[in-house]
C-alpha positions in Angstrom: 27.7 155.9 231.4 24.4 157.8 231.8 21.2 155.9 232.4 18.7 155.1 229.7 16.3 157.8 228.7 13.4 155.5 229.5 14.8 155.3 233.1 15.5 158.9 233.9 17.8 159.6 236.8 15.9 160.9 239.9 16.1 164.6 240.8 17.1 163.8 244.5 18.6 160.9 246.4 16.8 160.6 249.8 17.3 156.9 250.1 18.9 154.3 247.9 15.7 152.9 246.4 15.2 156.2 244.7 17.5 154.5 242.2 16.5 151.6 240.0 18.8 148.6 239.7 20.0 150.0 236.4 20.7 153.5 237.8 22.5 152.0 240.8 24.7 150.0 238.5 25.4 153.1 236.5 26.5 155.0 239.6 28.8 152.1 240.7 30.2 151.8 237.1 31.0 155.5 237.0 32.5 155.4 240.5 34.8 152.7 239.3 35.8 154.7 236.3 36.3 157.9 238.3 38.4 156.1 240.8 40.6 154.6 238.1 41.1 157.9 236.4 39.3 156.7 233.2 36.3 159.0 233.6 37.4 162.6 233.5 34.0 164.2 233.8 34.1 167.6 235.5 31.6 169.9 237.2 33.2 173.3 236.7 31.6 176.3 238.4 29.2 173.9 240.3 28.6 174.5 244.0 27.4 172.0 246.5 25.9 173.4 249.7 26.6 171.0 252.6 24.1 171.4 255.5 25.2 169.7 258.8 23.2 169.3 262.0 25.4 166.4 262.9 29.2 166.5 262.9 31.0 164.1 260.6 34.6 163.3 259.5 33.9 161.2 256.4 30.8 162.9 255.1 32.4 166.3 255.0 35.8 165.3 253.9 34.5 163.0 251.1 32.0 165.4 249.7 34.3 168.5 249.9 37.3 166.7 248.4 35.1 165.1 245.8 33.7 168.4 244.6 37.2 169.9 244.4 38.4 166.9 242.3 35.4 167.4 240.0 36.3 171.1 239.5 33.5 172.4 241.6 33.1 173.9 245.1 31.6 172.7 248.3 30.2 175.2 250.9 30.0 174.0 254.5 27.0 175.2 256.5 27.2 173.9 260.1 24.9 174.2 263.1 26.5 177.6 264.0 26.0 178.8 260.4 22.4 177.8 259.7 19.6 176.7 262.1 17.3 174.6 260.0 13.7 175.3 260.8 14.6 177.7 263.6 16.0 180.9 262.1 13.6 180.5 259.1 11.3 177.9 257.8 13.0 175.0 256.0 11.1 175.7 252.8 12.5 179.2 252.8 16.1 177.9 253.3 15.6 175.5 250.4 14.3 178.1 248.0 17.0 180.6 249.0 19.9 178.1 248.6 18.5 177.0 245.3 19.3 180.5 243.9 23.0 180.1 244.9 24.0 176.5 244.5 23.7 173.6 242.1 22.9 170.9 244.7 22.3 170.5 248.4 23.7 167.7 250.6 22.1 167.6 254.0 23.2 165.6 257.1 20.2 165.9 259.5 18.5 164.3 262.4 14.8 164.3 261.2 14.2 162.6 257.8 11.1 164.7 257.3 13.3 167.8 257.3 15.2 166.3 254.4 11.9 165.7 252.6 10.9 169.3 253.1 14.2 170.5 251.7 13.7 168.3 248.7 10.1 169.4 248.2 11.0 173.1 248.0 14.5 173.1 246.6 14.8 173.7 242.8 18.2 171.8 242.8 19.0 168.2 243.6 19.0 167.2 247.3 21.2 164.4 248.6 20.8 162.6 251.9 24.2 162.7 253.7 22.5 161.0 256.6 19.3 161.2 258.6 18.1 159.2 261.6 16.2 157.0 259.1 18.7 156.5 256.2 22.2 156.7 255.0 22.1 156.0 251.2 25.6 157.4 250.4 27.1 155.0 252.8 25.3 152.2 251.0 26.6 153.3 247.6 30.2 153.1 249.0 29.4 149.7 250.7 28.2 148.1 247.5 31.1 149.6 245.5 33.5 148.1 248.1 31.9 144.6 247.9 31.9 144.7 244.2 35.6 145.6 244.1 36.5 142.8 246.6 34.5 140.0 244.9 34.2 141.2 241.2 30.4 141.4 241.2 27.4 141.5 243.6 25.3 138.6 242.4 27.0 135.7 244.1 28.0 137.5 247.3 26.4 136.6 250.7 26.5 139.4 253.3 25.6 139.3 257.0 24.7 142.4 259.0 25.2 141.8 262.8 24.1 144.4 265.3 21.7 147.3 265.5 19.0 147.8 262.9 19.9 151.4 262.6 19.8 153.9 259.7 22.9 152.5 258.1 21.5 148.9 258.3 18.1 150.0 256.9 19.6 151.7 253.8 22.0 148.8 253.3 19.2 146.3 253.4 17.2 148.3 250.9 20.3 148.8 248.7 21.0 145.0 248.8 17.4 144.5 247.6 18.0 146.9 244.7 21.3 145.3 243.8 20.2 141.7 244.3 22.7 141.0 247.1 21.9 138.0 249.4 21.6 139.6 252.9 21.0 138.1 256.3 20.4 140.5 259.2 21.0 139.4 262.8 19.6 141.8 265.4 18.4 141.5 269.0 14.8 141.5 269.7 13.5 145.1 269.7 16.3 146.4 267.6 15.5 145.1 264.2 15.1 146.9 260.9 11.4 147.4 261.1 8.8 146.5 258.5 9.3 149.4 256.1 12.9 148.7 254.9 12.2 145.0 254.6 9.1 145.6 252.5 11.0 148.1 250.3 13.9 145.7 249.9 11.4 143.0 248.8 9.7 145.5 246.4 13.1 146.5 245.0 14.2 142.9 244.3 15.0 140.8 247.4 14.1 140.9 251.1 16.8 140.2 253.7 16.7 137.0 255.8 16.1 138.0 259.5 17.4 136.2 262.5 18.4 136.9 266.1 21.5 134.5 265.8 24.8 136.2 264.9 26.4 132.7 264.5 23.7 131.6 262.0 24.0 134.9 260.1 27.8 134.7 259.6 28.0 130.9 258.9 27.9 131.2 255.1 28.7 134.9 254.7 31.4 136.3 252.4 31.1 139.7 254.2 30.1 140.5 257.7 29.1 144.1 258.4 28.5 145.9 261.7 28.0 149.4 263.0 27.9 151.0 266.5 25.2 149.9 268.8 24.5 153.4 270.1 24.1 155.9 267.3 24.8 159.6 267.5 22.0 161.3 269.4 21.1 158.1 271.3 23.7 158.5 274.1 21.1 158.6 276.8 19.9 155.1 275.7 23.4 153.6 276.1 22.9 151.7 279.4 19.5 150.5 278.2 20.7 149.2 274.8 24.1 147.6 275.5 22.8 144.5 277.5 20.7 143.5 274.5 23.7 143.2 272.2 25.6 140.6 274.2 26.9 138.0 271.7 26.7 140.4 268.8 30.3 141.6 268.9 32.4 140.9 265.8 35.3 139.1 267.4 37.6 136.2 266.6 35.3 133.7 268.3 32.2 134.7 266.2 34.3 134.7 263.0 36.4 131.6 263.8 34.8 129.3 261.3 34.5 131.8 258.4 37.0 133.6 256.1 34.5 136.4 255.6 35.7 139.9 255.0 34.7 142.5 257.6 33.0 145.9 257.1 32.2 148.8 259.4 31.1 152.3 258.3 33.0 154.1 261.0 33.5 155.6 263.5 34.0 152.3 265.5 33.6 151.8 269.2 36.6 149.4 269.4 36.0 146.7 272.0 32.2 147.2 271.8 30.6 146.1 268.5 34.0 145.1 267.0 37.3 144.1 268.6 40.5 145.9 267.8 42.2 142.8 266.5 39.4 142.1 264.0 39.2 145.7 262.8 43.0 145.7 262.3 43.2 142.3 260.7 43.9 141.5 257.0 40.2 140.5 256.5 39.0 144.1 257.0 37.5 146.2 254.1 36.9 149.2 256.4 39.4 151.5 254.9 38.3 150.8 251.3 34.8 151.6 252.5 35.9 154.9 253.9 37.7 155.9 250.7 34.9 154.7 248.5 32.5 157.2 250.1 34.3 159.9 248.0 34.3 157.9 244.7 30.6 156.8 245.0 29.5 160.3 245.9 31.5 161.8 243.0 29.7 159.4 240.7 26.3 160.3 242.2 27.0 164.1 241.8 28.0 163.6 238.2 24.8 161.7 237.4 22.7 164.3 239.1 24.5 167.4 237.7 26.3 166.5 234.5 
């Protein structure tokens, strides 16, 4: 289940293209085996430090429960416990924690802070989310799609909405995995050049459009996320008018049987309607559970 010695697993996971396609496949394979109870790998006496600048339900619960199931321990360090870069320099925090724990998961605002932690830590650093990227969500997303369709090669996916951190990592992950992706975003709210170029370098660039209808027309899966991300609340009134027509609702999905994904939390009635989210076409709850299985697999690859 481990990767080839000629393709050594990376020390850290800062974004999903830190993994090769072979390594990504190995993580997804192991996640499947762990979820089915066929892989009984344990990480006894291992401790994961979880650094949070942003609150989260799924990130904390999935990592903490996952480490417990692997026989290890997860230590929560929230904004009131540790002030990254304020109480002491980030590089000092990274080196001090490296003496106590076996890995660090960090959910931060600034991606450069994550890079500093990884530079100075002597243990693996995992991106639990930054304003730039959310690779652990992408691992869960790809696992969910593979479970629903049996493989990733012949699946067409549409992203409809904001080109945010989740979208950027997902686009890059689809490039690594070879997934056919179309991204529909309003003008001014696209992915940006960097993730498109990285997706292309990894294997395949997404098709870009500003038409949600065109994006979903031939899609097997339609994926969305909130239009106003955490920390952007002051931009709410400015952003919302740009997303008219981008809501996942029965009208947009009327001519497709596509399954629906959302990384949660959802703003019901905004980027997705309640009836679509609660319909039998949703994969949302599988996505949420698969955060734990994918992250367990990642931690085993990093630590075992």
